[in-house]
Steps between C-alpha positions, in 0.01 A plus 500: 500500500499140623761248391676179596845525657620188317403661167695813592805293596509347154576851376722628782610303804673708769640313798232641729222337703140577417475741795822679400380529142168638625675765707729589213209553261310710754795725568547547123149643469323177397305445820437135576149501637475125559746208509324164537599140445330316215403212729499442874762275661463123455736214434525136379260547207620345173381441146321164488377281212161325548546135386170345601160611626234261643184567703530471873311185605335672799448857377324621185689832476848371571755345268799285575794622294841352424741787462863530394669767711846453352634256757479197268205353684123516464332685786134446604306820559126535564364805316156661485569748219248469213759559225758239599581278205766263373793667335468840669793685652391657832657637823535238774566579862717223649463372859645758735429789267375825665240679293362859547279530803739295716366175353734199516461199271513160671463138392144416589226249425203640304201268520732207562760576230837645593578833323864619487463858397253744342445617143460879516295775345623855443292614800662244731841633395390858571549624142131542416195609700269242337554165329257242352747215502866402483757739353574344158861545396637488143582156362874569491519581871793298644375239750652538847607862458401739783183684404646822640789470258291392201239777544758753625301549819793656681443805283383836638260755368604867491241773462637846422315823569630706211470877463343615168833625364661152510304325222827342384480272804164357398696208349749238607747652253475840669528356853800288399667808346451683832628212714807466277575871520463508879697188577749509215403140402491425129154443355405214270224650296303289251652482153236588239611408148306620200257240368533462127177517301390169344195644318441830323156583652477849657262788568549865433519719809375860489572754775201736476585657841882506505522722807309241703651192334841578348607133471308187408640156410300202383545161336285210392541144633322209325444139580527543880346247737315718755407184696859414577563486874694783660832374646495461873787741552310781323178423688686496830666834441172659388303370798769614743477846340125511563390418145272200428610267223237494224632354172841469339459808272367727775754363750791582268392863457459538880835331562684737263325797665630390840844410373573801275234753612347525154125429483404302191169409339399226261205530256337217306641583156205342319266757658698803372419686183758709317766711670549547873448862614603684814244783511277701732146382558230602255177669613259269676735205452437197723711198590429166674804440721650171617345561841158479326438870561371706209620862514427816303853624430582869553663696220835530685546123539762335279371196313649211306277427200499340157348659187149412615468481877670574832709217644621624840547793736868564437721412793200415719290200387424303187162449338301180541418466131863492384638308801677164479342173612608139529390458140728775373765379255602833349582807701624857463741587781548867591768679698478879522596815686210719605566848643425502874280809472285317240431213744501661843157507663312343212447159667394654833248716310315180410534345843763233438872457451747254354864399537568655160346840579682503835830480308419714195373796701828507695723454196620185323849453350445619140831342404382152605189450287684309226684286755174407675327386181802285407505344851128423487528360146772255600304379803183449293692304237662285773168427674235520228695454183405678177648728239593863541488798270725805496472778760326808358595817681346848476693775669452875558683742727596314821566684831825700489752410767679827566837481675500609865811667645623388837768692687709288735545796739125555506428133577759501781354817648139375493583157641781613734726220372849513349402279205744596225438484126632142466262362759207675330605363159499148646150544642363629169660211314330255732163641394591479128478879475667646192714802591779723376751650743605864478759523772310435825168560329283228344259535209264208562256386233206328674422153353171424330368320812554789743236775474588647839842645408455860388701732724824492696328419827365177346853381438607601852217288630628205298847545649357501854299184434789309354746623763254379763300711741632279780855599402439873526645599837261652751681807632333677787487879472745679726476851630547707812210471743411751768240473772284807468351674798119473518374862538313545822258737330384231254308179565605193297225373272490165676430680831196677349374165377554343843315780676193444278523125550513556875167681476338205322550591135623248241712603203381434146678544165289589198574564132585856408285471191128507574156524348407831341175489705700514826672818385163654418344398832779568744699778329248657259742437211280444197657676203789377293700800615463386859539126456841339440422216262730203441608432143492123548299402813524142630119490516227726361370582852845612613564767243592815700755598764362577844498851649368376834531179700132494598387282209723207590401510866125504419557203267685317779207576735249357252709185470516461878126550537433228241702270730288591807756725669305749711786708641764620255803722562732556196778731399718541190817690420549567130548756229224705339536660159411856400555712191750779564695663219774611741532174686841334539655253444226390256404800293126541482413280796528521879516173695477568874491226765174488690375319808132405505288304744150365545297400806172313483276317748518511876708755682647214710539131433202296611523398868307483824634834618446701179173632366369491146599861418605547139825674407453871431691806381647568846646152539702535182585862586653365823704242306640775277586723798671209672694420182636854470540573875643707655426731206184706542255460212224733397186386322289712267169435330553354151301427185650192328348288216560179690384614844175583681451879460428555872736241650833571334795715602822631354808415715746783562846470648674827577256671261576260211234277346620141540186300430136432580280277712130425495215263444447365149242692299146349529481471121801271487376306804191415301683440173746255649231331708652569843294439814644810664735782413869425563727776629798563274804725510788587269821675606819630341744223596799735517313713756417190705869402518598837647545476881540782747833487679435483879575827681546553875214672685504557873225334700336703773522386859210718597130408491290606196194723527196370303208718410195431283365760260179489289435743220222551241603555142337489156426155356733560206809560718751219448681376804837484328465859381411607856803325651736634231378855576608469862865438410719783632197677651474327838718484809808279501364341814234314300655162409201328341148570374279193442136496377295256710141586417279642222138590579215624283151530638305656784672801647715562192375749239400378153790458252738497793697222674661465841865389517644396835880503542729368767785746560825372656741764646839432648841658556832314525645733770226564752144436613249727326311763697121539468549850364722368221254229411208748495696736277593227257137382485377854443750544218376177342137608521585833342667322209189290445275803513710726276609243236184291472218694657472236771298546821547333835225246552291583801 
């Protein structure tokens, strides 16, 4: 809603500056999106009267003008405007005037003739972007008066960004009512007397669709002069509200719409046949609109029609064939209330909109239709003359305004303010709300122009707006605070993130809702029983909740590759979602926190000292072990839908499955067009945050004894199983067993492999004897032979 500040101040004039009024409106819920001056700053420009115009003796396109600027003397001004003529009233910049663009007017000779000023166009004054000549002023413009004062150029333009529920403020009347209520200043609303009929001509009005159009008023005006000029004050207010002046009859209907909020429409009465009907469209009905667009009207579109043909899309746009022109001398003026649900969305369906539809689909004051037609009638008679017939009104069931109860105690509790019933009564009275008091309770009947008051909370919102959000005290919450001890056995989440960042990974944050294809690829969730679908997804490709973080990381990798990144390290911490009937706190779903990572490209950043080796399973395995150190992790072979079947492992911590790691499955590498397989991992975040509390262990002062041992075992023997089988079976002197070589080939039987171990033995109290070392080694060999059928390699 765009309007002129000076127009508003004719209705209500609080003692506030433009900026203060802007802030007040914004804080009352009528957000001021823009506040701009009508014209840029300039001075010393007055209304001038052109007395004489003669051709310049030395220039074909220049004229020498004698101008009266109101100082009692004739002033010579050289002017090149093509439309300068004797008798015109035009703006004149006097010597010393400063015009927009930092342009100063001086007395100067133009082709030998002294010029004492400049006659101005609208463009030179900064009030129009283009101009073909001088700005012609009305003949009654007072000579010598400041042009800023005469054209009201010190005015400001307000543009409000209104929410859909405040259709009552799509008019100067509604805005003035709000300003008056907020500031307590009395409003001076336009007085609209009833225009007495001077002729008996009328048309019958029939409501064929009373639910869509429960109220329709119309009257005939004859003998009007459609060519009469629109008064400058109306044209100025329309243009400053963003509406172009067209003709007197059209301008009056637009003016009343802006002033009172009631859209009106005028038909050429000579083109109507019979009664006027408000009905739904007939099958295959077509209409040529005023915008020269012919549309096939749907059956749910409300139409205004006569007995023979359609005339207009009700509340949206009139028809071209029944529209008024400059030759119109007889018109039928309508003012109606159309139900918002009957108008909403219809204009957008056909790819256009109108000021009328914008208002009707939000709700127009159904109690103001008669007032608007009387106001428009009086303006037409004043401007265009003519004779007027009686108002014919057809009425059905109008919207019911049910009283809404407001409890003072409830309002005070919600707002946290000790308002009191008297203060609330004063605020309601300022908004012209009709109410009945029952003790401290109010039964408020919403007025016909407020469609947004239906429940108690709506009235509480009104109280808060009028009281002023700025006046509501900001009370900081108070409560006892206690510094909690950070458990030593638990890592903070930020520390986990920092550890991964220290190893070259960068954190990403992805949506928790993903493509269904990702769930099928990376989690093998394909059935509706496995997928968790969103009831209202933000996009069709983001319709399910994720059960793994792999999909988002692969998508991030694809994005990075498109941007020529050859080495990518990413990690994400987020929730995954799984069906679980026993899950708490959300029954039916489990939402654990997971930590996932991805490594792609070179094992090391490119540099002179690093080779071109690609990252592999063991690089990422090392990152995971460093992340959870000093905990000892075990890795077992794993089959996972997202991972390479021979290069994936389950991660165990103290015998509990906490995640997986492996190369991406070759099928997905091909599907997502990746040049190589990235290595990915996913861990239970709660397990990652668990830290082992340091415990004292005595360090030996005595030298260790190191022996190497090579054994031959079956190919299918897993190293981790072999090491786990030694626990509790070997001597306490053995401190560490490390595999340092695997050999298959000459000298080793078929389907066998050779494993070479480095055995470290040490005691904290003494140096070991050879006999003790030999006994420990023999015991170790016996364990290998008995548990795994191993043989010493010759």
